[in-house]
N, CA and C of each residue as an Amber inpcrd file, in Angstrom:
protein
   609
  76.6340000 116.7750000  87.3530000  77.0530000 116.6510000  88.7430000
  77.9680000 115.4410000  88.9530000  77.8570000 114.4260000  88.0570000
  78.6480000 113.2150000  88.2740000  80.1260000 113.5320000  88.2570000
  80.5470000 114.5000000  87.4210000  81.9630000 114.8250000  87.3230000
  82.5290000 115.2080000  88.6720000  81.7060000 115.8570000  89.4580000
  82.2050000 116.3380000  90.7330000  82.6480000 115.2270000  91.6480000
  82.1810000 114.0180000  91.3920000  82.4610000 112.9440000  92.3350000
  83.7230000 112.1700000  92.0260000  84.4390000 112.6310000  91.0190000
  85.7520000 112.0250000  90.7520000  86.7780000 112.7190000  91.6020000
  86.4280000 113.1150000  92.5060000  86.9060000 114.1760000  93.3510000
  87.2340000 113.7930000  94.7360000  86.6700000 112.9120000  95.3550000
  86.6500000 112.9480000  96.7980000  87.5690000 111.9110000  97.3980000
  88.8780000 112.1560000  97.4760000  89.8800000 111.2520000  98.0370000
  90.2250000 111.8020000  99.4130000  89.3670000 111.6260000 100.4130000
  89.6010000 112.1760000 101.7420000  90.5070000 111.2510000 102.5370000
  91.5320000 111.8380000 103.1780000  92.5480000 111.0270000 103.8270000
  92.8490000 111.5520000 105.2230000  93.4040000 110.6880000 106.0590000
  93.7040000 111.0720000 107.4150000  95.0690000 111.7040000 107.5350000
  95.4250000 112.1210000 108.7590000  96.6030000 112.9520000 108.9580000
  97.8840000 112.2680000 108.5060000  98.7560000 113.0530000 107.9040000
 100.0540000 112.5590000 107.4530000 101.0810000 112.7370000 108.5580000
 102.0970000 111.8930000 108.5370000 103.1390000 111.9900000 109.5520000
 104.1600000 113.0370000 109.1610000 105.1540000 113.2480000 110.0020000
 106.1800000 114.2450000 109.7230000 107.1860000 113.7490000 108.7050000
 107.1110000 112.4680000 108.3050000 108.0350000 111.9060000 107.3390000
 107.4770000 112.0760000 105.9370000 108.2580000 111.7120000 104.9480000
 107.8300000 111.7930000 103.5630000 106.5490000 110.9870000 103.3690000
 105.6000000 111.5810000 102.6310000 104.3040000 110.9530000 102.4120000
 104.3660000 110.1400000 101.1320000 103.7960000 108.9290000 101.1650000
 103.6800000 108.0920000  99.9740000 102.2120000 107.7900000  99.7200000
 101.9050000 107.4020000  98.4820000 100.5370000 107.0560000  98.1460000
 100.0580000 105.8550000  98.9500000 100.9440000 104.9020000  99.1870000
 100.5780000 103.7310000  99.9780000 100.2010000 104.1270000 101.4020000
 100.9480000 105.0680000 101.9910000 100.6150000 105.5430000 103.3350000
  99.2550000 106.2290000 103.3530000  98.9630000 107.0080000 102.3130000
  97.6740000 107.6900000 102.2600000  96.5370000 106.6870000 102.1880000
  96.7140000 105.6330000 101.3950000  95.6880000 104.5960000 101.2960000
  95.4680000 103.9220000 102.6450000  96.5520000 103.6040000 103.3440000
  96.4300000 102.9480000 104.6470000  95.7330000 103.8540000 105.6540000
  96.0490000 105.1230000 105.6280000  95.4390000 106.0400000 106.5930000
  93.9600000 106.2400000 106.3010000  93.6140000 106.2910000 105.0140000
  92.2000000 106.3810000 104.6850000  91.4530000 105.1580000 105.2080000
  92.0350000 103.9840000 104.9940000  91.3790000 102.7430000 105.4010000
  91.1820000 102.6730000 106.9070000  91.9760000 103.4200000 107.6650000
  91.8740000 103.3760000 109.1260000  90.7430000 104.2550000 109.6570000
  90.1070000 105.0490000 108.7840000  89.0480000 105.9540000 109.2160000
  87.7070000 105.4850000 108.6780000  86.8290000 104.9680000 109.5240000
  85.5550000 104.4310000 109.0410000  84.5890000 105.4890000 108.5060000
  84.6620000 106.7220000 109.0370000  83.7280000 107.7750000 108.6130000
  84.4810000 109.0980000 108.5190000  84.2940000 109.7970000 107.4070000
  84.8630000 111.1340000 107.2360000  83.7550000 112.0740000 106.7980000
  83.7190000 113.2610000 107.4030000  82.7190000 114.2760000 107.0960000
  83.4320000 115.5580000 106.7020000  82.8370000 116.3420000 105.8000000
  83.4540000 117.6010000 105.4010000  82.4000000 118.5010000 104.7710000
  82.7290000 119.7880000 104.6910000  81.9630000 120.7430000 103.9040000
  82.6680000 120.9200000 102.5670000  81.9230000 121.3070000 101.5410000
  82.5610000 121.5540000 100.2530000  82.0350000 122.8280000  99.6010000
  82.9060000 123.4180000  98.7870000  82.5140000 124.4810000  97.8620000
  83.0140000 124.0800000  96.4830000  82.1310000 124.0710000  95.5230000
  82.4880000 123.6860000  94.1580000  82.3070000 124.8940000  93.2380000
  83.3660000 125.2400000  92.5130000  83.3220000 126.3600000  91.5630000
  83.6180000 125.7940000  90.1810000  82.6340000 125.8770000  89.3020000
  82.8060000 125.3370000  87.9540000  82.8070000 126.4760000  86.9380000
  83.9050000 126.5830000  86.2080000  84.0410000 127.5780000  85.1480000
  83.7490000 126.8890000  83.8200000  82.7180000 127.3700000  83.1320000
  82.2600000 126.7450000  81.8940000  82.6090000 127.6400000  80.7170000
  83.2100000 127.0600000  79.7020000  83.5820000 127.8150000  78.5070000
  82.3530000 128.5090000  77.9200000  82.4960000 129.8130000  77.6630000
  81.4020000 130.5720000  77.0820000  80.5100000 131.2500000  78.0870000
  80.6910000 130.9680000  79.3730000  79.9010000 131.6170000  80.4210000
  80.7760000 132.6170000  81.1730000  80.2330000 133.8040000  81.4200000
  81.0200000 134.8730000  82.0490000  81.2050000 134.6650000  83.5380000
  80.2630000 133.9780000  84.1780000  80.3220000 133.7690000  85.6170000
  80.3950000 132.2750000  85.9270000  81.2320000 131.8890000  86.8950000
  81.2880000 130.4740000  87.2740000  80.0410000 130.0540000  88.0380000
  79.7890000 128.7490000  88.0550000  78.7020000 128.1770000  88.8400000
  79.2650000 127.7390000  90.1870000  78.6610000 128.2200000  91.2610000
  79.1600000 127.9460000  92.6040000  78.1080000 127.1810000  93.3930000
  78.5030000 126.0740000  94.0040000  77.5990000 125.3150000  94.8610000
  78.3100000 124.9610000  96.1540000  77.5340000 124.7670000  97.2150000
  78.0920000 124.4580000  98.5240000  77.2320000 123.4070000  99.2140000
  77.8590000 122.6380000 100.1010000  77.1170000 121.6270000 100.8340000
  77.9900000 120.8200000 101.7520000  77.5390000 119.5960000 102.0610000
  78.2480000 118.7200000 102.9980000  78.3490000 117.3240000 102.3830000
  79.3120000 116.5480000 102.8680000  79.4720000 115.1790000 102.4090000
  79.8600000 114.2750000 103.5690000  79.5700000 112.9960000 103.3770000
  80.0020000 111.9400000 104.2990000  80.5460000 110.7940000 103.4660000
  81.7100000 110.2770000 103.8370000  82.2310000 109.0480000 103.2470000
  82.3290000 108.0250000 104.3640000  81.5390000 106.9560000 104.2400000
  81.5340000 105.8820000 105.2310000  81.9770000 104.6060000 104.5320000
  82.9630000 103.9090000 105.0880000  83.5200000 102.7430000 104.4130000
  82.4860000 101.6760000 104.1270000  81.5550000 101.4700000 105.0280000
  80.5540000 100.4240000 104.8350000  79.3800000 100.8810000 103.9710000
  79.0120000 102.1620000 104.0630000  77.8040000 102.6380000 103.3880000
  78.0750000 103.3320000 102.0510000  79.2230000 103.9810000 101.8790000
  79.5160000 104.6660000 100.6340000  79.6210000 106.1700000 100.8180000
  79.1920000 106.9020000  99.7900000  79.2870000 108.3650000  99.7650000
  77.9070000 108.9950000  99.8320000  77.7560000 109.9760000 100.7160000
  76.5600000 110.8190000 100.7620000  77.0120000 112.2390000 100.4670000
  76.4820000 112.8320000  99.3910000  76.8680000 114.1760000  98.9540000
  75.6130000 115.0160000  98.9060000  75.5600000 116.0760000  99.7200000
  74.3640000 116.9230000  99.7640000  74.7300000 118.3440000  99.3830000
  74.2230000 118.7680000  98.2360000  74.3760000 120.1540000  97.8130000
  73.2360000 120.9660000  98.4150000  73.5840000 122.0150000  99.1800000
  72.5670000 122.8390000  99.8280000  72.2120000 124.0720000  99.0050000
  73.1970000 124.6720000  98.3240000  72.9770000 125.8490000  97.4980000
  73.7120000 125.6620000  96.1700000  73.2030000 126.2250000  95.0580000
  72.0480000 127.1320000  94.9480000  70.6950000 126.4320000  94.9910000
  70.6770000 125.0990000  94.9210000  69.4410000 124.3480000  95.0890000
  69.8020000 123.0260000  95.7520000  68.8180000 122.4200000  96.4020000
  69.0680000 121.1880000  97.1430000  69.1270000 119.9900000  96.1980000
  70.1690000 119.1910000  96.3620000  70.3450000 117.9630000  95.5830000
  71.1740000 117.0060000  96.4200000  70.7580000 115.7450000  96.4850000
  71.4780000 114.7310000  97.2560000  71.8340000 113.5620000  96.3550000
  73.0650000 113.0810000  96.5000000  73.5040000 111.9190000  95.7470000
  74.0840000 110.8960000  96.7140000  73.6730000 109.6390000  96.5670000
  74.1920000 108.5190000  97.3550000  74.8590000 107.5400000  96.4010000
  76.0670000 107.1420000  96.7300000  76.8130000 106.2300000  95.8760000
  77.3650000 105.0980000  96.7280000  77.0010000 103.8480000  96.3920000
  77.5580000 102.7060000  97.0970000  77.8930000 101.6090000  96.0880000
  78.1560000 100.3950000  96.5580000  78.5850000  99.3190000  95.6720000
  77.4780000  98.8260000  94.7430000  76.2220000  99.1340000  95.0630000
  75.1180000  98.5670000  94.3120000  74.3120000  99.5780000  93.5140000
  74.4150000 100.8540000  93.8670000  73.5150000 101.8120000  93.2370000
  74.0500000 103.2250000  93.3430000  73.5160000 104.0900000  92.4960000
  73.6980000 105.5250000  92.6180000  72.3070000 106.1370000  92.6250000
  72.0070000 106.9430000  93.6250000  70.6880000 107.5480000  93.7620000
  70.8420000 109.0590000  93.8250000  70.1760000 109.7560000  92.9070000
  70.1730000 111.2210000  92.9200000  68.7730000 111.7060000  93.2360000
  68.6480000 112.5980000  94.2260000  67.3470000 113.0920000  94.6560000
  67.3430000 114.6110000  94.6330000  66.2510000 115.1700000  94.0760000
  66.0290000 116.6080000  94.0840000  64.6310000 116.8680000  94.6020000
  64.4620000 117.9980000  95.2780000  63.1800000 118.3160000  95.9030000
  62.0520000 118.3090000  94.8770000  60.9890000 117.6050000  95.2290000
  59.8110000 117.5820000  94.3780000  59.8760000 116.6040000  93.2270000
  60.9540000 115.8320000  93.1310000  61.1020000 114.8790000  92.0420000
  61.3830000 113.4920000  92.6050000  60.9190000 112.4460000  91.9260000
  61.2320000 111.0940000  92.4020000  62.7250000 110.8220000  92.2480000
  63.3190000 110.0390000  93.1440000  64.7510000 109.7370000  93.0470000
  65.0830000 109.0170000  91.7490000  66.2500000 109.3180000  91.1930000
  66.7640000 108.6200000  90.0230000  67.7690000 107.5850000  90.5110000
  67.5320000 106.3130000  90.1790000  68.3640000 105.2200000  90.6640000
  69.0630000 104.5640000  89.4830000  70.3720000 104.4290000  89.5710000
  71.1700000 103.7580000  88.5490000  71.8170000 102.5310000  89.1740000
  71.6610000 101.3840000  88.5240000  72.2690000 100.1340000  88.9840000
  73.0780000  99.5270000  87.8390000  73.7640000  98.4360000  88.1320000
  74.5490000  97.7520000  87.1100000  73.6460000  97.2450000  85.9820000
  72.4230000  96.8320000  86.2990000  71.5050000  96.3270000  85.2860000
  70.9430000  97.4440000  84.4130000  70.6360000  98.5810000  85.0110000
  69.9930000  99.6560000  84.2550000  70.9760000 100.4650000  83.4290000
  72.2320000 100.5510000  83.8790000  73.2240000 101.3350000  83.1480000
  74.6130000 100.7890000  83.4580000  75.0360000  99.7090000  82.7980000
  76.3080000  99.0630000  83.1260000  77.5090000  99.9860000  82.9990000
  77.5490000 100.8480000  81.9620000  78.7070000 101.7150000  81.7720000
  78.8250000 102.7250000  82.9070000  77.6950000 103.3350000  83.2810000
  77.7290000 104.2920000  84.3790000  78.0970000 103.6060000  85.6820000
  77.6120000 102.3970000  85.9010000  77.9220000 101.6900000  87.1350000
  79.4090000 101.3540000  87.2090000  79.9990000 100.9950000  86.0600000
  81.4350000 100.7580000  86.0200000  82.1900000 102.0340000  86.3810000
  81.7260000 103.1460000  85.8550000  82.3100000 104.4450000  86.1600000
  82.2330000 104.7340000  87.6490000  81.1100000 104.3970000  88.2600000
  80.9410000 104.6340000  89.6920000  81.9340000 103.8240000  90.5230000
  82.2580000 102.6010000  90.0870000  83.2450000 101.8070000  90.8070000
  84.6220000 102.4700000  90.7610000  84.9250000 103.1150000  89.6450000
  86.1780000 103.8470000  89.5650000  86.1750000 105.0240000  90.5390000
  85.0310000 105.6350000  90.7070000  84.9390000 106.7470000  91.6600000
  85.2070000 106.2590000  93.0820000  84.6670000 105.0920000  93.4190000
  84.9220000 104.5490000  94.7510000  86.4100000 104.3020000  94.9710000
  87.1170000 103.8970000  93.9200000  88.5660000 103.7050000  94.0270000
  89.2530000 105.0090000  94.3580000  88.7510000 106.1180000  93.8170000
  89.3140000 107.4200000  94.1540000  89.0900000 107.7330000  95.6240000
  87.8730000 107.4870000  96.1020000  87.5500000 107.7920000  97.4880000
  88.4550000 107.0290000  98.4550000  88.8040000 105.8080000  98.0810000
  89.5680000 104.9430000  98.9710000  91.0710000 104.9970000  98.7220000
  91.5010000 105.8390000  97.7680000  92.9260000 105.9060000  97.3980000
  93.4550000 104.5140000  97.0770000  92.6430000 103.7400000  96.3430000
  92.9970000 102.3650000  96.0030000  94.0740000 102.4020000  94.9200000
  95.3350000 102.2550000  95.3250000  96.4450000 102.4310000  94.3920000
  96.3820000 101.4380000  93.2380000  96.0080000 100.2000000  93.5170000
  95.9550000  99.1830000  92.4640000  94.9730000  99.5740000  91.3720000
  93.7630000  99.9530000  91.7710000  92.7430000 100.3240000  90.8010000
  93.1170000 101.6260000  90.0990000  93.6830000 102.5750000  90.8510000
  94.0860000 103.8390000  90.2410000  95.1290000 103.6070000  89.1590000
  96.1060000 102.7500000  89.4350000  97.1580000 102.5100000  88.4380000
  96.6290000 101.7770000  87.2110000  95.5570000 101.0140000  87.3820000
  94.9580000 100.3390000  86.2330000  94.2500000 101.3210000  85.3070000
  93.8060000 102.4500000  85.8520000  92.9710000 103.3740000  85.0840000
  93.5980000 104.7390000  84.8340000  94.6710000 105.0740000  85.5800000
  95.2970000 106.3830000  85.4440000  96.8120000 106.2550000  85.3910000
  97.4470000 107.2330000  84.7410000  98.8690000 107.4680000  84.9500000
  98.9770000 108.3710000  86.1690000  99.7230000 107.9370000  87.1850000
  99.8040000 108.6690000  88.4490000 101.0890000 109.4670000  88.5400000
 100.9630000 110.6820000  89.0570000 102.1210000 111.5240000  89.3290000
 101.9600000 112.0470000  90.7520000 102.6090000 111.3660000  91.7040000
 102.4600000 111.6850000  93.1260000 103.7000000 112.4030000  93.6400000
 103.4860000 113.4700000  94.4140000 104.6050000 114.2410000  94.9570000
 104.3770000 114.5300000  96.4380000 105.3820000 114.2500000  97.2340000
 105.4360000 114.7510000  98.6030000 105.9880000 116.1690000  98.5230000
 105.2070000 117.1630000  98.9220000 105.5840000 118.5650000  98.7640000
 106.2050000 119.1530000 100.0250000 106.4600000 118.2940000 101.0300000
 107.0580000 118.7640000 102.2670000 106.0270000 119.3500000 103.2130000
 106.4130000 119.4450000 104.4930000 105.5090000 119.9850000 105.5210000
 104.1720000 119.2430000 105.5460000 104.2530000 117.9230000 105.3320000
 103.0750000 117.0540000 105.3600000 102.0920000 117.3010000 104.2220000
 102.4680000 118.0800000 103.2150000 101.5750000 118.3200000 102.0830000
 101.9430000 117.4120000 100.9200000 100.9730000 117.1760000 100.0300000
 101.1660000 116.2610000  98.9150000 100.2760000 116.6610000  97.7570000
 100.6090000 116.1320000  96.5750000  99.7970000 116.3550000  95.3770000
  99.7640000 115.0770000  94.5590000  98.5920000 114.7620000  94.0290000
  98.4190000 113.5890000  93.1830000  97.7120000 114.0160000  91.9050000
  98.3810000 113.8220000  90.7630000  97.7900000 114.1250000  89.4620000
  97.4280000 112.8150000  88.7720000  96.2070000 112.7430000  88.2490000
  95.6810000 111.5450000  87.6050000  95.3750000 111.8490000  86.1440000
  96.0140000 111.1220000  85.2350000  95.7310000 111.2500000  83.8070000
  95.0610000 109.9600000  83.3400000  93.7980000 110.0290000  82.9170000
  93.0680000 108.8080000  82.5490000  93.7190000 108.0700000  81.3850000
  93.6980000 106.7310000  81.4820000  94.2520000 105.8910000  80.4320000
  93.1950000 105.4250000  79.4340000  91.9660000 105.1900000  79.9090000
  90.9730000 104.5300000  79.0700000  89.5730000 105.0630000  79.3570000
  88.6300000 104.6560000  78.5030000  87.2270000 105.0310000  78.6580000
  86.6520000 104.3980000  79.9320000  85.6670000 105.0470000  80.5770000
  85.0470000 106.2930000  80.1370000  85.7810000 107.5520000  80.5980000
  86.7430000 107.4140000  81.5130000  87.3460000 108.6010000  82.1050000
  88.0980000 109.4470000  81.0930000  88.8100000 108.8160000  80.1430000
  89.5900000 109.6070000  79.1850000  88.7100000 110.3050000  78.1630000
  87.4080000 109.9800000  78.1420000  86.4630000 110.6900000  77.2990000
  85.8910000 111.9210000  78.0030000  86.1350000 112.0150000  79.2990000
  85.5570000 113.0980000  80.0960000  86.6260000 114.0710000  80.5810000
  87.7570000 113.5400000  81.0840000  88.7680000 114.3790000  81.7280000
  90.0960000 114.3690000  80.9840000  90.7580000 115.5290000  80.9750000
  92.1630000 115.5920000  80.6030000  93.0240000 115.1660000  81.7840000
  92.6870000 115.6820000  82.9790000  93.4700000 115.3940000  84.1720000
  92.6750000 115.7510000  85.4150000  92.9830000 115.0630000  86.4980000
  92.4180000 115.3760000  87.8150000  93.5780000 115.5980000  88.7650000
  93.6030000 116.7340000  89.4450000  94.6530000 117.0440000  90.4130000
  94.0560000 117.1180000  91.8090000  94.7360000 116.4750000  92.7620000
  94.3110000 116.5030000  94.1580000  95.4620000 117.0050000  94.9990000
  95.1680000 117.9040000  95.9410000  96.1780000 118.4290000  96.8510000
  95.6690000 118.3050000  98.2750000  96.5770000 118.0310000  99.2010000
  96.1650000 117.9190000 100.5860000  97.3230000 118.0360000 101.5380000
  96.9970000 117.9790000 102.7990000  97.9870000 117.9570000 103.8760000
  97.4820000 116.9470000 104.8930000  96.9270000 117.4120000 106.0110000
  96.3320000 116.4800000 106.9620000  95.1310000 115.7660000 106.3440000
  94.3970000 116.4840000 105.4790000  93.2900000 115.9150000 104.7200000
  93.3760000 116.4310000 103.2970000  92.6120000 115.8270000 102.4150000
  92.4650000 116.3990000 101.0920000  91.7980000 117.7520000 101.2360000
  92.3670000 118.7810000 100.5990000  91.7400000 120.0990000 100.7060000
  91.4950000 120.7750000  99.3720000  91.9310000 120.1820000  98.2660000
  91.6760000 120.8110000  96.9850000  91.6360000 119.8030000  95.8550000
  90.6670000 119.9580000  94.9480000  90.5120000 119.0830000  93.7950000
  90.2750000 119.9640000  92.5800000  91.0270000 119.7250000  91.5110000
  90.8400000 120.4560000  90.2650000  90.5930000 119.4550000  89.1490000
  89.4850000 119.6370000  88.4260000  89.1270000 118.7570000  87.3210000
  89.1940000 119.5370000  86.0160000  90.0180000 119.0570000  85.0970000
  90.1800000 119.6580000  83.7820000  89.5240000 118.7200000  82.7890000
  88.3900000 119.1400000  82.1800000  87.6650000 118.1970000  81.3380000
  87.8080000 118.5030000  79.8490000  87.3370000 117.5700000  79.0550000
  87.5240000 117.6150000  77.6130000  86.7230000 118.7250000  76.9450000
  85.7190000 119.2520000  77.6170000  84.8860000 120.3010000  77.0500000
  85.4760000 121.6900000  77.2590000  86.6410000 121.7510000  77.8980000
  87.2590000 123.0410000  78.1640000  86.7740000 123.6840000  79.4430000
  86.0350000 122.9360000  80.2430000  85.5420000 123.4440000  81.5250000
  86.5270000 123.0840000  82.6360000  86.4250000 123.7940000  83.7530000
  87.3010000 123.5410000  84.8990000  86.4780000 123.5970000  86.1710000
  86.6630000 122.5940000  87.0110000  85.9550000 122.5240000  88.2870000
  86.9600000 122.4810000  89.4200000  86.7920000 123.3730000  90.3980000
  87.6540000 123.4160000  91.5740000  86.7850000 123.1760000  92.8020000
  87.1300000 122.1530000  93.5700000  86.3900000 121.8160000  94.7860000
  87.2920000 122.0340000  95.9820000  86.8140000 122.8010000  96.9370000
  87.5500000 123.0650000  98.1700000  86.8140000 122.3990000  99.3310000
  87.5240000 121.5730000 100.0890000  86.9450000 120.8900000 101.2390000
  87.4150000 121.5600000 102.5170000  86.5210000 121.6640000 103.4900000
  86.8520000 122.3310000 104.7480000  86.1420000 121.6470000 105.9060000
  86.6040000 121.9730000 107.1310000  86.0010000 121.4320000 108.3520000
  85.9010000 119.9080000 108.2830000  86.9680000 119.2520000 107.8220000
  86.9800000 117.7950000 107.7360000  87.0650000 117.1860000 109.1260000
  86.2220000 116.1610000 109.3820000  86.1100000 115.5910000 110.7230000
  86.0570000 114.0680000 110.6410000  86.6150000 113.4260000 111.6290000
  86.5990000 111.9590000 111.6890000  85.8870000 111.4490000 112.9470000
  85.3480000 112.3260000 113.7610000  84.6130000 111.9360000 114.9560000
  83.1700000 112.4000000 114.8490000  82.2240000 111.5880000 115.3180000
  82.4130000 110.2480000 115.8680000  82.8300000 109.2620000 114.7850000
  83.4510000 108.1720000 115.1970000  83.9880000 107.2070000 114.2440000
  82.9170000 106.3150000 113.6320000  81.7170000 106.3670000 114.1560000
  80.5960000 105.6290000 113.5840000  79.5020000 106.6140000 113.1780000
  78.6890000 106.2120000 112.2130000  77.5630000 107.0500000 111.8120000
  76.5580000 107.1920000 112.9490000  76.0030000 108.3860000 113.0850000
  74.8900000 108.5590000 114.0080000  73.6410000 107.9300000 113.3800000
  72.5940000 107.7670000 114.1540000  71.3500000 107.2130000 113.6200000
  70.8190000 108.0880000 112.4850000  70.9170000 109.4060000 112.6650000
  70.4160000 110.3220000 111.6410000  71.2400000 110.1980000 110.3610000
  72.5540000 110.0670000 110.4950000  73.4210000 109.9100000 109.3250000
  73.1590000 108.5810000 108.6240000  72.9590000 107.5330000 109.4020000
  72.7020000 106.2210000 108.8150000  71.4100000 106.2450000 107.9860000
  70.4340000 106.9960000 108.4370000  69.1640000 107.0770000 107.7170000
  69.3590000 107.7320000 106.3430000  70.3630000 108.5820000 106.1950000
  70.6090000 109.2330000 104.9090000  70.9890000 108.2420000 103.8270000
  71.5560000 107.1050000 104.2260000  71.9760000 106.0980000 103.2640000
  70.8810000 105.0540000 102.9820000  69.7180000 105.2230000 103.5840000
  68.6340000 104.2460000 103.4170000  68.2380000 104.1760000 101.9500000
  67.8430000 102.9800000 101.4540000  67.4170000 102.8570000 100.0450000
  66.2730000 103.7800000  99.7180000  66.2900000 104.2950000  98.4690000
  65.2010000 105.1640000  98.0180000  63.8930000 104.3840000  97.9560000
  62.8300000 105.0570000  98.3150000  61.5040000 104.4240000  98.2960000
  60.7810000 104.7440000  96.9880000
């Protein structure tokens, strides 16, 4: 499931002028909370049918990422600056920190750079190929330069217009993951009490 999170570069509306990566980063930074639905289709080499999952996500600048898979089974992942917590029904939460797994925690920081369209960090870790495709649409292709990402992915492609709407992950195992985001929302601009509780530390 971790691969899926190299994925989520949600951005605010583009103007009628040519889109640049710097503009996308600035627009993302101007939105404190973004919510969306997702559908993830993973095609695995050797399997006749793809694996399909659906759910909801929240990206909050102060709290991090909340990713909830509703089908085919419930799974929740929380990612912030200090920890990654994965929870499944009937099982105790799995918590990863910098002390317990330094390599994975470093990987998680790279994921946060993707979420924030942090151009500086992206250029340190990826070869970037950004295109303004006209009509407010854009595409960003990321080719990893170094471990751990270059051990996992051949390339990550992101496409969007007013928001990110498509992510394709091509990995080293010959598998392909396509994530489609829909119903992206930026209101309310602050987390509700119920949403804030989702980011509470695992007990």
